[in-house]
Every structure is written in C-alpha cells, then in structure tokens.
N, C-alpha and C positions, 0 to 999 in steps of 0.2 A: 266609337269602338272602344276606346280606353275607359270611358264611363261604364259601359256595359260590363267590361271585365272586372272593374272594381266592385260593382254591385253583385256580380256572380261570386266573387271571392268572399264578400261579406256574408252572403247567404250560405255558402259552403261552410264557413266557420261556425255559424249558428247551429247547423245540423250536427256538428261534432262536439258539442259541449258535453262534458262528462260530469255526472253528479255522483259523489261517493258519500256514504254515511259512515262515520267513524264509530268504532265499537270500543274504544279505549275509555272506560268509565272515568278514570282519573283526569284525562285530557278534557273530556266533556264537562266534568264538574269545574275544572279550573277555568275554562273559557266562559262558562256561564256565570260563575260566582266570584271570580277574582276582582279585587278593587285595587287600582294602582295607588300606592302610597307616595311614591317619589320616583324621580328619574334624574339621572346625571349623565349627560351626553357630552363627550369630549372627542377629540380627533381620533385617538387610538383605542379608547375603551368607553363603551356606553353601558350603563347599568340601570335596570328598572326593578323596583321592588313592588310586589303585589301581596295583598293580604287575602287569604283564603280561609273562610270559616269552616270549622270541622263539624258543624251541625249541632242541633239542639241537644243540650245536656252534656256536651263534650268537655265543659270546663270542670266537671266534678266538684262543684262548689255549692253551698247552700243558697247562694244568690242566683243560681241557674245561669251563670255566665257561660258564654260560648268561647271555646278556645279557637285559636287561629294558628295556621302555619304561614310562613312567609315564603314566597317564591322569589328568587333572585335570578333575574335573566341578564346574562352578559353577552355583549356582542363586540367584535372587533370592527374594523372598517374595511372599505373596499367593495368590489363588485360581489364577491362571494365570501362574506365575513365568517370567521369562526364564531360559533355561538354555543353557549352552555346555559343550563338551568339547574339551580340548586334549590332545595327545600329545607327550611329550618323550622323548628317549633317543637312543642306546642307553646303558645303564648296566650295569656289572658289580656285582652284589651291592648294589643300592640300598637304603638304610635311611632312614627318616624320622627327623629329629633333633628339630626343634622348630617351633612356630608363634610368630609375632609378630603381634599385631593392630595395624596401622598406623593405621587409622581404621575407621569403620563400614562403609566401602565398599571397603576395601583390606586385604589380609592379606599376610604374608610367611611363607615356610616355607623350611627348610633340609633338604637331602638330602645324605647322605654315600654315596659309591660308590667302587668300585675293588677291586683285589686287596688281601689282608690287609696287606701292608707298604707299600702306596701308596694310601691312602685320600684322597679329595678331597671337600671340602665346597663346595656351591654354594647360593646363596640365590636364591629366586624371589619376585617380587611378583605377586600375582594380584588382579584385579578381576573383576567379573561377566563382562565380555566381553574380557578380555585377560590374557595371561600373559607375563611378561618375566623374563629372567635379570638379576639385580641385579649 
C-alpha cells in the first residue's frame, strides 16, 4: 500500500511540471554567452566574475576587437542568501589577475584589459551589496 502511494505521488508530480520561456533578452544573452573568469567563495561572501562579449565590432578598433562587460555576482550565506549582480565595462580583452581578501565581508580583485601594447590594471572592491573602483 505504501509503495502504491509513493508511485502515485511521483506520477502526480510529473503531470504538474511547468515550463516557462523567458523574454528578458539581456538575461538570455548572459546565460548563453557568459564565461566565468574567477570565483572566490568564503563563509560570508561569495563572488563570481563573468565575462560577457558585446558582439562583433563592439570594440570600435581597427583590429576588430570585441569589447566585453564583466558581470560581478555576489551572494551571502545561509538558506536564503541575499544576492546581487553588478555589470561593469566596456573592456577590451579583460583578464582576471588576482583576488585579495580584505575582510570577511569585503574582497578586492584586479582586472587587466586593453590592446596588447597598452594594458591597464584596475582594482575593484566588492561587498555583498556594492562594487567600487579602487
């Protein structure tokens, strides 16, 4: 009798699966094209950095470089963590360089970008709900 009930419950759940199509073009592009550059997971603050290309010709340069924006996803901890997403850019050939843990609730990271002979480094400070250029 218990086995029958479990099988019936599983079949009932299958019939209730809902499929939704998202219409948010920016979200669709991000999830289909973003490449994770780096991740730093700690007890109180987790940060992920994704590179998102801006499409052909976006670099506005004679070398036809593509520009990129960076998506910085932050998350707290716990069952229902507070989460945020920041977008920065435009960058030509952005590369992640290094992390620095400033405190339990604050991290710093360095990004290098630009054409081969003119690379620039910038450092950013990130907290759960803020991102700032250092």
